[in-house]
C-alpha positions in Angstrom: 26.3 23.5 6.0 23.3 25.6 7.0 20.7 23.5 5.2 20.1 20.2 6.9 16.8 19.4 5.4 14.8 20.7 2.4 11.1 21.1 2.6 8.8 21.6 -0.4 5.8 23.6 0.9 2.6 24.3 -1.1 -0.2 26.6 -0.1 -3.1 24.3 -1.2 -1.9 21.1 0.4 -3.2 19.7 3.7 -2.7 16.6 5.8 0.9 16.9 6.8 2.2 17.5 10.3 5.4 18.7 11.9 5.7 18.6 15.7 2.0 17.9 16.0 1.1 21.0 14.0 -0.7 21.0 10.7 1.6 22.2 7.9 1.5 22.6 4.1 4.6 20.4 3.5 4.5 18.2 0.4 8.0 16.6 0.8 11.0 16.7 3.1 14.4 15.3 2.2 18.0 15.6 3.1 20.2 16.8 0.2 22.9 14.4 -0.9 24.8 16.9 -3.0 27.5 19.3 -1.9 26.8 23.0 -2.0 27.0 24.2 -5.6 26.1 20.8 -7.1 22.9 19.7 -8.7 20.3 18.2 -6.4 18.0 15.6 -7.9 15.3 14.3 -5.6 12.6 11.8 -6.6 10.2 10.7 -3.8 10.3 7.0 -3.4 6.9 6.6 -1.6 4.4 8.9 -3.2 1.6 10.0 -0.8 -1.3 12.0 -2.2 -2.3 14.7 0.3 -5.7 16.4 0.2 -6.1 19.8 -1.5 -7.3 22.3 1.1 -9.3 24.5 -1.4 -12.4 23.8 -3.6 -11.1 25.9 -6.5 -7.5 26.3 -7.4 -6.9 29.8 -8.6 -3.3 30.0 -7.6 -0.6 27.7 -6.3 2.4 28.9 -4.4 5.4 26.5 -3.9 8.3 27.4 -1.6 11.5 25.6 -1.0 12.6 26.1 2.6 15.1 24.7 5.1 14.5 23.1 8.4 13.9 26.5 10.0 11.3 27.4 7.4 13.7 30.0 5.8 13.5 30.2 2.0 16.6 28.6 0.4 18.6 30.9 -1.9 19.5 29.0 -5.1 21.3 32.0 -6.5 19.1 32.4 -9.6 19.5 28.7 -10.6 16.6 27.2 -12.5 14.4 25.0 -10.2 12.0 22.4 -11.6 9.2 21.0 -9.5 6.5 18.7 -10.8 3.2 18.6 -9.0 0.9 15.7 -9.6 -2.8 16.3 -8.8 -5.1 13.3 -8.7 -8.9 13.6 -8.7 -10.6 11.3 -6.2 -14.1 10.3 -7.0 -16.2 10.5 -3.9 -19.6 9.0 -3.7 
């Protein structure tokens, strides 16, 4: 199986690291479904990462493998829910 880990990457996120390099990774997981079967992933420990922009005028989310190659889901519908939380700073 070519895909060992799935990474959800978002262009406006900050604060995550891979190999001591800053990345835009929201979540990494190892799929527990065989190829061709539905993958359902719900993060167990939610960590809110900082947003790297002052104004959100576009959001790009990519689903990539461990080599940062985009995963081909063969036109299947993919649903991702982003939860943004405003932090009041004094």
